[in-house]
C-alpha positions in Angstrom: 16.1 80.9 99.9 19.3 82.6 100.9 22.4 83.3 98.9 24.2 80.1 97.7 27.9 80.0 97.0 29.9 77.7 94.7 32.9 77.8 97.0 33.7 78.6 100.6 37.4 78.8 101.7 38.7 79.0 105.2 42.3 79.1 106.4 43.3 78.6 110.1 39.7 79.3 111.2 38.0 75.9 111.9 40.5 74.9 114.6 39.1 77.8 116.8 35.4 76.6 116.6 34.4 75.0 119.9 33.9 71.3 119.6 30.2 71.5 120.6 29.5 73.9 117.8 31.5 72.4 115.0 28.8 70.2 113.4 26.3 73.1 113.5 28.9 75.4 111.8 29.4 72.8 109.1 25.6 72.6 108.6 25.4 76.4 108.1 28.2 76.2 105.6 26.5 73.3 103.8 23.3 75.3 103.5 25.3 78.3 102.2 26.6 76.2 99.2 24.8 75.4 96.0 24.3 71.6 95.4 27.8 70.4 94.2 29.4 73.4 95.9 32.8 73.0 97.6 34.2 74.0 101.0 38.0 74.1 101.3 39.4 74.2 104.8 43.0 74.4 105.9 43.0 73.5 109.6 46.0 73.9 111.8 46.1 71.2 114.5 49.2 72.5 116.2 49.9 74.8 119.1 49.1 78.4 118.1 52.3 79.9 119.6 56.0 79.3 118.8 57.2 76.4 120.9 59.8 73.8 120.2 57.0 71.2 119.8 54.1 71.6 117.4 51.8 69.5 119.6 52.8 71.2 122.9 49.1 71.9 123.7 48.5 68.1 124.1 50.8 68.0 127.1 48.1 69.8 129.2 45.4 67.9 131.0 41.8 69.0 130.1 41.5 70.9 133.4 44.8 72.8 133.0 44.0 73.5 129.3 40.7 75.1 130.3 42.6 77.4 132.6 45.1 78.3 129.8 42.4 78.7 127.2 40.2 80.8 129.5 42.9 83.5 129.6 43.3 83.7 125.8 41.3 85.8 123.4 40.9 82.7 121.2 42.4 79.3 121.3 42.4 76.0 119.4 40.1 73.1 120.3 42.7 70.3 120.4 40.5 68.2 118.1 42.2 65.6 116.0 42.0 65.2 112.2 39.3 62.4 112.5 37.2 64.7 114.7 37.1 67.3 112.0 36.3 64.8 109.3 33.5 63.2 111.3 32.0 66.6 112.1 31.9 67.5 108.3 30.3 64.1 107.5 27.8 64.4 110.3 26.7 67.8 108.9 26.0 66.2 105.5 29.2 67.0 103.6 30.9 64.5 101.3 34.6 64.4 102.1 36.3 64.5 98.6 39.8 64.7 99.8 41.8 65.0 103.0 45.5 65.7 103.1 47.3 65.6 106.4 50.4 67.6 107.1 52.7 65.6 109.3 54.0 67.2 112.5 57.7 67.4 113.0 59.6 67.6 116.3 56.5 66.9 118.3 56.1 65.5 121.8 56.0 61.7 122.0 53.0 59.7 123.2 54.6 59.4 126.7 54.9 63.2 126.9 51.3 64.1 126.1 48.2 64.0 128.4 46.7 60.6 128.8 43.7 61.1 126.5 46.0 62.0 123.6 48.0 58.8 124.0 45.1 56.8 122.6 44.9 58.7 119.3 45.4 56.7 116.0 48.8 57.2 114.4 47.2 59.4 111.7 45.6 61.6 114.3 48.6 61.7 116.6 51.0 62.7 113.8 48.8 65.3 111.9 49.8 68.9 112.6 47.4 70.1 110.0 44.8 69.1 107.5 43.5 70.3 104.2 39.9 69.2 103.7 37.9 69.3 100.4 34.2 69.0 101.2 31.3 68.9 98.8 27.6 69.5 99.2 25.8 66.6 97.7 23.9 67.1 94.4 20.1 67.3 94.6 17.5 69.6 95.9 17.4 68.7 99.5 20.4 68.6 101.8 20.5 65.4 103.8 21.9 66.2 107.3 22.2 63.0 109.4 21.1 63.6 112.9 19.4 67.0 112.1 16.0 67.7 113.6 
């Protein structure tokens, strides 16, 4: 058995984890916690550079964003609030609390790339999220979808 923590805290980290690795990263964090242990994540869903619009990164098509992201040392994934919550739940976490930070002075639905126009209002308006996750009590960690 490895070291188990009571608490894991991240600030402005999770938004940089590639979408295809997010559930696996949450599973690693889940296993690092004691039963009942808590993970706190502050996730910035906005554009990482100063621009007049917090959601400027949603104006790019996926193809163009891949070009922009390729040239950067790190980048954000453009996942929405619900994507982060779903990844944590899929990994086996209980979501105890989620607090969305509303974006201000963002692009409108007509100004963003087509795929972002379909987001729920909660996802579209969330510039950040604070997640409180808990490892379930008990000896075994139940990780839905795990092999």
